[in-house]
C-alpha positions as CSV (number, residue, x, y, z in Angstrom):
1,M,96.0,108.8,-45.5
2,S,99.8,108.6,-44.7
3,N,99.7,112.0,-42.9
4,S,96.6,111.1,-40.9
5,R,96.9,111.3,-37.1
6,I,94.2,108.7,-36.7
7,Y,95.9,106.0,-38.8
8,D,99.5,106.6,-37.7
9,T,102.5,104.4,-37.8
10,T,101.1,102.3,-35.0
11,F,98.5,100.8,-37.3
12,K,101.2,100.1,-39.9
13,M,103.4,98.5,-37.4
14,L,100.6,96.3,-35.9
15,S,99.5,95.3,-39.4
16,N,103.0,94.3,-40.4
17,A,103.5,92.4,-37.1
18,L,100.3,90.4,-37.8
19,D,101.4,89.6,-41.3
20,I,104.8,88.5,-40.1
21,S,103.3,86.4,-37.4
22,A,100.9,84.7,-39.8
23,R,103.8,84.0,-42.2
24,R,106.0,82.6,-39.4
25,H,103.1,80.4,-38.3
26,N,102.9,79.0,-41.8
27,L,106.6,78.3,-41.9
28,I,106.6,76.5,-38.5
29,S,103.6,74.5,-39.5
30,G,105.4,73.5,-42.6
31,N,108.4,72.4,-40.6
32,I,106.2,70.2,-38.4
33,S,104.3,68.7,-41.3
34,N,107.6,67.8,-43.0
35,M,109.2,66.4,-39.9
36,N,109.7,63.0,-41.4
37,T,110.6,64.1,-44.9
38,I,114.0,63.0,-45.9
39,G,116.4,65.9,-46.7
40,Y,114.0,68.6,-45.5
41,K,115.6,71.6,-43.9
42,P,113.5,73.6,-41.5
43,V,113.0,77.3,-42.2
44,D,112.1,80.2,-39.9
45,L,112.3,84.0,-39.9
46,D,113.5,86.4,-37.3
47,F,110.4,88.4,-36.2
48,N,112.2,91.5,-35.0
49,S,114.5,92.0,-37.9
50,T,111.7,91.3,-40.4
51,L,109.4,93.8,-38.7
52,K,112.2,96.4,-38.6
53,K,112.9,95.8,-42.3
54,S,109.2,96.1,-43.2
55,M,108.8,99.4,-41.3
56,E,111.9,101.0,-42.8
57,E,111.8,100.0,-46.4
58,P,109.1,101.3,-48.7
59,P,107.8,98.6,-51.1
60,P,109.5,98.9,-54.5
61,P,107.5,100.1,-57.4
62,S,105.8,97.2,-59.1
63,S,107.0,96.3,-62.6
64,P,105.1,94.1,-65.0
65,I,106.4,90.5,-65.3
66,M,104.4,89.8,-68.5
67,S,104.3,92.1,-71.5
68,M,101.1,93.0,-73.4
69,T,101.0,91.8,-77.0
70,N,97.8,93.7,-77.7
71,P,96.6,97.0,-76.3
72,K,93.2,95.4,-75.5
73,H,94.8,92.9,-73.1
74,F,94.8,93.3,-69.4
75,P,98.0,94.6,-67.8
76,G,100.5,91.9,-66.8
77,V,101.0,90.4,-63.4
78,T,103.1,92.6,-61.2
79,E,105.9,91.5,-58.8
80,I,104.9,91.0,-55.2
81,Y,107.0,92.8,-52.5
82,E,108.2,90.2,-50.0
83,P,109.8,91.8,-46.9
84,F,110.3,88.4,-45.2
85,S,113.9,87.1,-44.9
86,I,113.4,83.3,-44.5
87,K,116.4,81.2,-43.4
88,E,117.1,77.5,-43.2
89,Y,118.5,76.2,-40.0
90,I,119.5,73.0,-38.3
91,S,118.7,72.6,-34.6
92,E,121.5,71.7,-32.3
93,S,119.5,69.0,-30.6
94,V,118.9,67.0,-33.8
95,D,121.4,64.4,-34.9
96,I,122.5,65.2,-38.5
97,N,123.1,61.5,-39.2
98,H,119.4,60.7,-38.8
99,L,116.8,61.3,-41.6
100,D,114.8,63.9,-39.7
101,S,116.2,67.4,-39.3
102,V,113.2,68.9,-37.5
103,D,113.2,69.0,-33.7
104,I,109.5,68.9,-32.6
105,D,110.3,70.5,-29.2
106,T,112.0,73.5,-30.9
107,E,109.1,73.8,-33.3
108,M,106.5,73.6,-30.6
109,N,108.3,76.3,-28.6
110,N,108.5,78.5,-31.7
111,I,104.8,78.1,-32.4
112,V,103.8,79.0,-28.8
113,E,106.1,82.0,-28.9
114,N,104.6,83.1,-32.2
115,N,101.1,82.6,-30.9
116,I,101.8,84.8,-27.9
117,K,103.1,87.6,-30.2
118,Y,100.2,87.3,-32.5
119,R,97.6,87.4,-29.7
120,S,99.3,90.3,-28.0
121,T,99.5,92.2,-31.3
122,T,95.8,91.6,-31.9
123,E,95.0,92.8,-28.4
124,M,97.0,96.0,-29.0
125,L,95.1,96.6,-32.3
126,L,91.8,96.0,-30.6
127,R,92.6,98.5,-27.8
128,K,93.7,101.0,-30.4
129,M,90.4,100.6,-32.2
130,T,88.5,100.8,-29.0
131,L,90.2,104.1,-28.2
132,L,89.4,105.4,-31.6
133,K,85.7,104.3,-31.2
134,H,85.5,105.9,-27.8
135,S,86.9,109.2,-29.2
136,I,84.3,109.2,-32.0
137,Q,81.4,108.4,-29.6
138,E,82.5,111.1,-27.1
139,G,82.9,113.6,-30.0
140,G,79.3,113.1,-31.0
141,R,77.9,114.2,-27.7
């Protein structure tokens, strides 16, 4: 299906963007939930560079982690390709000498920005599917 004109790179890009937004949401939620954890360092990922990386690099071939000791055993678990480049950061507005290293205002801004990206990507995907549905319906007439 890689050469299909119906399922082109737009679907791949939108799918990757939704995956990255969901992953970033989990990271930001984790930062907020660990706000009062001593020694916790907040993490985040750069949406644009991660999307670019996921679009350019093909996933590596999976290699088994476990070896089979008997030919009747199921194949071993394979490695999972992770295109996300997660980085720790310290916000400039947080005092390093205090126990908390998470700035709630920064995290809330990040989660709102991520939510807007997720919702707009979902809307683009819905419009693409509506266009495809319309083309199929008009072709049947």
